[in-house]
DOPA-178007 format. One line per 5 residues: number of its first residue (from 0); their letters; for each residue x, y, z of C-alpha. Coordinates in pm, 1 decimal, padded with zeros to 6 digits. Example, Ala and Ser with C-alpha at 12.3 -4.5 7.8 and 13.67 -1.06 7.14 Angstrom:
2
0	as	01230.0:-00450.0:00780.0 | 01367.0:-00106.0:00714.0;
//
This chain:
185
0	mlsea	00000.0:00000.0:00000.0 | 00272.3:00250.2:00098.2 | 00478.2:00164.1:-00209.7 | 00172.3:00222.2:-00431.2 | 00107.8:00558.0:-00264.7;
5	iaest	00470.2:00665.4:-00319.1 | 00465.7:00543.8:-00679.7 | 00139.7:00725.8:-00746.4 | 00269.4:01052.8:-00604.9 | 00616.5:01049.0:-00767.4;
10	srrgf	00615.4:00831.5:-01080.4 | 00516.2:00906.0:-01437.6 | 00236.1:00649.2:-01403.0 | 00109.7:00833.2:-01095.2 | 00118.1:01166.2:-01279.6;
15	larag	-00077.1:01017.3:-01570.8 | -00331.5:00864.8:-01330.8 | -00383.1:01205.1:-01160.5 | -00409.8:01379.1:-01497.5 | -00663.3:01121.9:-01617.5;
20	rllla	-00875.2:01167.6:-01306.6 | -00866.4:01544.9:-01355.3 | -00979.1:01509.9:-01717.4 | -01261.8:01283.2:-01607.6 | -01363.3:01529.9:-01338.1;
25	vsggg	-01372.9:01817.8:-01585.7 | -01563.9:01626.8:-01852.2 | -01760.7:01359.7:-01674.0 | -01942.0:01474.8:-01361.0 | -02125.9:01164.6:-01233.9;
30	fvaaa	-01913.8:00944.8:-01454.2 | -01613.4:01027.5:-01236.7 | -01766.2:00879.0:-00923.5 | -01854.3:00561.4:-01109.5 | -01506.7:00529.8:-01260.8;
35	lgaqr	-01328.9:00583.1:-00931.8 | -01575.4:00358.0:-00747.8 | -01519.8:00080.7:-00999.6 | -01144.0:00116.8:-00955.2 | -01176.5:00069.2:-00577.9;
40	aeayh	-01440.0:-00205.0:-00607.4 | -01215.8:-00405.5:-00840.1 | -01010.4:-00511.7:-00538.5 | -01311.2:-00655.0:-00355.4 | -01493.4:-00974.5:-00429.0;
45	fcghv	-01787.9:-00918.7:-00198.2 | -01830.3:-00685.0:00097.0 | -01548.5:-00733.7:00342.7 | -01360.8:-00988.2:00134.8 | -01056.3:-00887.2:-00064.2;
50	fttgs	-01050.5:-01091.1:-00382.8 | -00765.5:-01330.6:-00315.9 | -00960.8:-01656.1:-00299.5 | -01254.0:-01698.4:-00535.9 | -01611.1:-01785.9:-00446.8;
55	cphpt	-01728.0:-02139.2:-00414.3 | -01937.1:-02227.7:-00721.7 | -02292.1:-02108.4:-00653.6 | -02609.1:-02149.5:-00862.5 | -02669.6:-01771.0:-00883.1;
60	glprv	-02321.6:-01616.8:-00868.2 | -02218.1:-01464.5:-00534.3 | -02175.4:-01740.6:-00273.4 | -02445.4:-01639.5:-00021.0 | -02556.9:-01926.6:00200.3;
65	drtgf	-02800.0:-01982.4:00486.3 | -02675.5:-02071.2:00833.3 | -02648.1:-02438.3:00735.0 | -02455.0:-02374.8:00409.5 | -02734.9:-02407.9:00152.1;
70	plrav	-02748.6:-02157.7:-00137.8 | -02943.2:-01831.3:-00116.9 | -02995.4:-01567.1:-00384.2 | -02750.1:-01287.0:-00298.4 | -02981.1:-00997.0:-00377.1;
75	dghav	-03262.3:-01091.5:-00136.7 | -03162.2:-01405.3:00056.8 | -03431.8:-01622.0:-00103.5 | -03359.5:-01996.2:-00102.3 | -03260.5:-02143.6:-00439.0;
80	ddlgr	-03208.2:-02497.1:-00565.6 | -02896.0:-02627.7:-00740.3 | -03032.1:-02492.1:-01071.2 | -03057.9:-02139.1:-00925.6 | -03438.6:-02136.2:-00921.0;
85	pidka	-03616.8:-01975.8:-00623.3 | -03795.1:-02242.0:-00417.3 | -04075.7:-02252.2:-00162.1 | -04058.1:-02412.2:00183.2 | -04134.0:-02753.1:00028.0;
90	grpvd	-03838.1:-02716.6:-00214.3 | -04056.7:-02669.1:-00522.2 | -03940.7:-02416.5:-00784.9 | -04150.4:-02097.9:-00782.8 | -04187.3:-01783.2:-00993.7;
95	shghv	-04135.0:-01425.0:-00873.7 | -04482.8:-01424.3:-00715.1 | -04425.6:-01747.2:-00521.7 | -04643.5:-01961.5:-00751.6 | -04520.9:-02314.3:-00820.7;
100	lldpd	-04368.3:-02342.5:-01169.2 | -04559.8:-02565.5:-01409.5 | -04454.3:-02766.8:-01711.9 | -04630.5:-02719.1:-02051.0 | -04898.0:-02972.4:-01946.6;
105	gnplp	-04978.0:-02778.8:-01628.3 | -04805.4:-03018.9:-01390.4 | -04575.6:-02882.7:-01116.5 | -04207.6:-02899.7:-01206.8 | -04018.4:-03147.7:-00992.7;
110	paprt	-03785.0:-03010.8:-00725.5 | -03414.1:-03009.4:-00803.2 | -03156.1:-03110.1:-00543.1 | -03029.7:-02848.7:-00301.6 | -02667.4:-02904.4:-00197.3;
115	rvcqa	-02455.3:-02719.5:00057.5 | -02231.4:-02487.7:-00143.5 | -01898.5:-02593.1:00010.3 | -01983.3:-02964.1:-00030.0 | -02084.5:-02907.5:-00392.7;
120	aarah	-01745.5:-02741.5:-00456.5 | -01567.0:-03032.5:-00291.8 | -01759.2:-03287.4:-00497.9 | -01691.4:-03096.9:-00821.9 | -01318.8:-03062.6:-00745.6;
125	dfray	-01264.3:-03399.2:-00578.8 | -01173.6:-03319.8:-00217.0 | -01339.4:-03361.1:00121.8 | -01480.2:-03031.2:00251.8 | -01444.9:-02894.8:00604.2;
130	hdgsw	-01578.8:-02575.7:00754.9 | -01308.7:-02500.7:01008.7 | -01349.1:-02131.2:01066.2 | -01477.0:-01795.4:00957.9 | -01439.5:-01424.8:01014.5;
135	yrccg	-01684.2:-01134.7:01033.7 | -01732.6:-00795.6:00867.9 | -01993.2:-00519.4:00889.3 | -02176.3:-00502.3:00554.9 | -02485.7:-00297.5:00484.1;
140	ghvrq	-02546.3:-00237.7:00854.2 | -02540.8:-00609.1:00948.2 | -02269.1:-00853.3:01048.1 | -02158.8:-01077.3:00759.7 | -01991.2:-01410.5:00835.5;
145	lldcc	-01733.4:-01509.5:00574.2 | -01672.3:-01884.6:00571.7 | -01365.5:-02068.4:00444.0 | -01436.1:-02391.6:00256.2 | -01131.9:-02596.2:00360.0;
150	gyvtn	-00977.6:-02920.0:00240.6 | -00652.2:-03103.3:00190.6 | -00580.9:-02904.2:-00124.8 | -00269.2:-02737.5:-00263.2 | -00443.9:-02481.8:-00487.7;
155	ringd	-00741.1:-02249.9:-00442.8 | -01034.2:-02246.7:-00682.3 | -00870.5:-01959.6:-00871.7 | -00555.9:-02172.4:-00928.6 | -00320.9:-01990.0:-00689.4;
160	aaltg	-00141.0:-02170.6:-00408.1 | -00382.3:-02248.8:-00126.2 | -00360.3:-02047.8:00196.3 | -00417.9:-02171.3:00551.3 | -00681.2:-01906.9:00631.1;
165	ycyrg	-00899.7:-02030.5:00915.4 | -00843.2:-02397.9:00830.0 | -00701.0:-02651.4:01078.3 | -00469.9:-02955.9:01073.4 | -00289.8:-02901.5:00742.6;
170	rhvfc	-00603.3:-02810.5:00547.9 | -00615.3:-02504.2:00322.9 | -00883.1:-02267.6:00188.2 | -01023.3:-02379.8:-00144.8 | -01303.5:-02123.8:-00184.7;
175	vtyyd	-01524.9:-01894.3:00025.7 | -01893.5:-01839.0:00101.4 | -02080.6:-01589.3:00319.8 | -02379.9:-01572.2:00552.1 | -02562.5:-01246.4:00630.5;
180	tkvkc	-02666.5:-01239.9:00995.2 | -02946.4:-01029.3:01141.9 | -02703.9:-00874.7:01395.4 | -02677.1:-00496.7:01343.1 | -02338.1:-00326.9:01341.5;
//
């Protein structure tokens, strides 16, 4: 961080970056905030997690899970099946109004499996999954629990060398998930 700050303030690259920001400010107005925000956001994977280890594969993208590790839709915390479809309490796929989805003949679509996200990653990448530990961040006014999906692996999901993280007994972090608590911060 310090070396980047020094380079930005004294190097040619730093001068060009400052000049570019000034040109954007003069010509862009609201565009400037978006450009600078995107530059800062690029370093973050999801709130409170610096993008060093990638997400565990998730049916809808960001690896939001419920307290037992099953997939939730990141935007609203609605339960989803392994195909990414919203489901009701019985596990049946539903539309945006909560109505059970029907096939062309009017019959309810069958439920798809619903697998814990870390276990699905382990099965897909051939290792045994462990949830050894986690850490917490304040995100959107609530405490977010970030969970390491650990295993006896040498590489992370993004191909880099695996880190110990919050894993025990020689295990390493393969990928990460998160759980949004109701605890205010």
